[in-house]
N, C-alpha and C positions, 0 to 999 in steps of 0.2 A: 599459474602459481609462481613460477619462478620470476615473471615480471613484477608481481606484487612483492616477493621477496627483496628484489633488486631496488624497489622504491620504499623500503623500509616499512612495509605493511606489519601491523600487529594483528594476529589473528584472533578469532573467536569461533566456537563451534557453533554451527547452525544446521540443525538436521544432520544429514550425513557428510556435511561439507566444513571445511575449513573457509571463513569468509574474512576479508580485511575489516576489523574494526576501525582502525584509523592509521594513517601514514605518518610516522612520527619523523618531525624535524628537529634535529638537535636533543636538546633536553626535555622536548615537550612532554607534558603529561597527558593522558587520555582527554581530560576535560579542555586542555588548551588546544589539543589539534583538532578536536571535534568542533569547537567553536570556531576556529580558523576555517575549516573546511565548509562548515555551513555558511558562514558569512560569505565565503567565496562564491558558492553557488548562487546566493541570492542576489550576489552584486556583478558576478561575471560568468562562470561557465565550469562545471565540474563533470568528470566522469566516474561512473560507478559501476562495478561488475555486479550485474544482477543475473549472471548466467544459472545461479542455483535455484532460481524460481521454477516450479514445475512447469513443463511444456507438454501439452498433449494435442496431437494431431486427431481431428475428429472429421471424417469424410463419409459421404454417402448421400443417396437422396433423402434419407431420413434424418440427417444430421441436425437440421434446425428444429425439427420437432423433438428430437433427443434432448437437446438443449433446453427446449421449452419445458420438458417434464423435470429436468435435474436442478434447473434454475428456478427461482421463485418469480422473476420477472419474465417479460415477453421476449421472444427471440426469431419469431416466425418473419417478421417484418424488417429485420436488421438489413440495410442495404450492403451489397458487396462494397468492400473498401472502407467499412466502418467497424470499430471496435465498440464494446459497451461493457460497463461494469455488472458483474453478476454476483447473487447472493445465493448460496446453497445451504439448504437446511438437512438435518438429520430427519429421520421419520417421526422422531416426537417433538419437532417444531423448533428445535435449538439449532442456532447457526453452526454449520460444520466448517465453511471456508468461503472465501471472497476471492475475486480476481477479475481480470479482464479477459474477455474472448473476443477474437477478431475474425471478421468474416473475408476470407482471402478470395473465395470465388463462391458461387452458388452452393455448391456441396462440399466446401472445404472451410473448416473453422479451426483456429488456433486457440485453445484454451491456456491461460496462465494461472498458476495455483501459488500458494505461500509456499516458501521453501520447505518448511517442516511437515506441511500436509500433501506434497507432491504424491507419496506413495499412497496415502490413505484415500485421496480424492480418486486417483486413477483405480485403485481396488474398487472403490465404490461405483465408479461408472461401469467398470467391467461387470460387476453383480447386477446392476441396473439392465445392461445390454444381456448378458447371458441368462439371467433368471426371471427378471420382470417383463422384459419386452424383446424377447428372443426373435419376434417376427420383424423386427425394424431393421432395415438395410443400412446399417452404419458400421463404421470400422474405426478402432481406436488404437493409437500407439503413442507411447511415452517417448518423446523427442528430446528429453531434458539434457541429455549427454551430446546430442548430436549437433546442437546449436549454441554457441556463445552469445551472451546477449549483453549490451553495454548500454546504460542509461547516460544520455548526454543532456545535462539539465543546467539552466540558468538563462538570463537575459540574451547571452551571446551563443546560445546553443544552435541557433538557425544558421549563424555565420559558420560553424563548425562543419554541419551536416551538409551545407551547401558546397564545401570545398571537396567533399568525397563523393557525393552522388554523381552517377554520370549525366551528361549534360541533357540527355532526353528527359530526364525526370526534374518536374517543377515542385519544389517544397515551400513555395511560398505560402502565406497564411491563407490566400485565396483558394489555391488549388490542393493543399494538404492541410486542413484545419484541425482544430483539436478532435482527438478520437477517430483520426483517419489511419488507415493502414495500406501497405502496399508492397508488393514483392518487385524490388528494384534490383539494379546492379550498382556497385561501387568501385571506385579506383581502377576504372577501364575494364569492367566485365565481371568483377567478382558478384556472385549471387547473394543476395541480402534480402532481409525483411524489415520495412521500417514501419514503426508504430509511433503515433504522436499521443504518448500518454504519459502522465505525470504523477509521481508518488511525493515529489517535493512540493508541489503547488506553483513552480515556476514553468515557463516554457521549456518544454523537455520533449525528447524523443528517446526511443528504446531501439536499438539496432541490432538485428540477429544476423549472425554470419556463421557459416560452417566452423566447428570449433578449431580446425587446424589453422585458421587465419587469425585467432584472438590475440595472439601475444604481438603480432606485426601490426594489427589493427590498433591496439591502444598505444603502441609505441608511435605509430604515425599520427593519431589523433593528439598526442602530447606535443609533438613536433610542430604541427601546423596551428595547433591552438595557442602557442606562446604568446601572440599579440592579443589575445582575448582573455589572457591570464588563466588559462586551463589548469586544474589540479584534479587529481584523483581524490575521491572521498569515499570512506568506509561507512559500515552500517551504524556507527555512532552518530555521526552527522545526519545520515538518511533517518535515524529514528528522531533526531532533534526536530528536523524539518517536517516529518510527517505528524509529530505531536502539534506543532505549530499550525498544521493544516487540518487538524482534528480527524485524521484518517485512522480507523480502527486497524489494530494489527493482532499478533498473538496474545498479547497481555488483556485484550479487550475480547477476542475470540477464545474464551477460556472454557467452552463446553458447558456453560451454565447460562449463556446470553441468548436472548430472542432478538428478532429483527426489531421489535418494539422497544427493547432496551437500547438499541443502537440509534433509535430515531428513524429507522428504515422500514417502518410497518407497511408504508404505502408501496414496498417494493415487492410485497407479497401479494401478487395478482389474485384477485377473486373470479377472473374472467376464464380462468384455465385451472387444470389440476397441475400439482407439482409435488414432489416428494416434500412431506413436512407441512404443506399448505394447511390441511385440515387440522392438525393438532396444534399448529401455530395459533390457531383462533380460540383456544382453551381459555376459559375465564381466568384461570391463574396467571396465564402470560400476558393478559390484557387489561390488568386493573389500572385505574387511573392514577394511583399513587405508586406504581410500580418503578423500578430503577429506569433512569434515562442517562445516556451519555452526556456529560457536561465538561466546561472547561472550568478550571480553577486557577486563580492568580493570587499570590500572596499580598496582603496589603503593604508589607515592606518588602521590597524587591530583592533584598539580600536574604530574606528567610527562605529556607529550602524546603518545598514540598517533597515527601518521600513515598515512592510507591509502597502500596500495602497499608498505608494509614487509613483509618476510618473516619467518617464525617459524622459530626454532631452540631446540633444548634449551639450557638454560643453561650446560651444560659443553662444548657443540660448537663448532667453529670456523665461522666464516662462509663456508662454502663451498657450491656448488651441491649437492653430493651429501648434505649435512646438512639441505638446505631441507625444512621441514615443512608449509608453506604459507604463506597471505599475508593481509594484512589488506585488506579491500574497502571498508568505510565506517568513519568515526571522528568523534567530535564531542565536545564538553563537555557533560556532563549537568547541568542545573541541579537536577534532582530528586536525583540522587546526589552532587552536588558534585565531580564527578571526570570526568576524560576516560574515555571507553569506545570500545568498537570492536566491529564484527562481522568475522569472517574465516572463512576455509576452513582446516582442520588435518586433517593425516591421523590417522585414528582418533581425531577429535575428541570424540566421545561419551564415550570412555573416559578422557579426559584433563582433565576438570573438576576444578579443584583444583590442577593443576599449575602450575608457574611457567616461563615461556619468555621467550627474548629476542626482542623485535620490532625488527628491525635494517633500517635504510635507509642503505646505504653513499653513496647519491648525496648525501642530506642530511646524512650523517655523524651520524646519530643512533641510540641504542640505548636501550630502555625494557625493563625487567623487567615482565611482566604476568602476572596470573592467567587461567588458562582457566576460563570459566564458563558457565552457561546463558545463550543469546543473548537470552532474555527477562529484561531487568534490572528491569522495573518492572511490578508487579501479575501475576505469572506465572500466577496461576489466572484471570485475566480477570474478575474480580468487579467492576470499575468499569464495563465496558462493558455489563454485564448488569444494572446497579442499575435 
């Protein structure tokens, strides 16, 4: 926290934490700083404190089967040394949380949750273990406070990571590809965990170290990264980049959304049972004209799309009966040099290329926007696999 303060962090509340929203330079505004930070990550490299993400150690002979039951997708055959994205449903089939879980050894997994849901997910897992499947040989412990975690993201991120990992570890693309994970040592023997995962959509790593090393590590990263133009970035820039990549976050995981709404229906496996799987197949959650996650881009780049605005056909009057959906997240994209947004739209996957009205009667705004793929930047994911 003191390191962030010394580097002019402006904080925002996130769950039980204060997180740096942006790092102010001179008289910069939030908009100016977040645009600068996001642009630098896309072009060079940045570091982001993601310590607040929930971390749950899951160990035991039944750990893989336990994950198989709480996540919608399959986990039994995940290789050691690999991480996987997982989707977790409530019993009523609505999405509870998402995140990545890494298999560190045959019987040891590390689950990552969103910051806000860290407590509720851990409580849910304990309920599953103690009440639903007490016979399973699995042990859970929250390690959120024990490990600091730093995201190192951008085209130059491998150069930075290569400078600190001890020489016996190879982080080349061939030997440490996208979604790899490994227990390593850095800086001459300091225990660490390295994950090659990316929320920004760029070549990126997340590095976990015992919390007592956090301040000295970020100071050292800033020192050795000068030639690569390293800077710290906050949650605002992180939010800009995740919208550019179409990644769902808290605004989309709002307690009313199903896997189908997120275009993730195929992640709900029919080959195994999992919490929420049966009720996720309810007719009402699987209608052809149901809400689907889409991208939105104004026809005039300087027109601002506002979160909370509702979507209507261009020729329709603004009445509830004509409401087609709503915008969940919006930002200015320095990459696209335009305002962009994510939202849920009825039959959205069939409406790419259509023009709609994004109306906000409270703010008295109305913007014409094109419906598009929610992945605005690098839709094939080439950058994060380089």
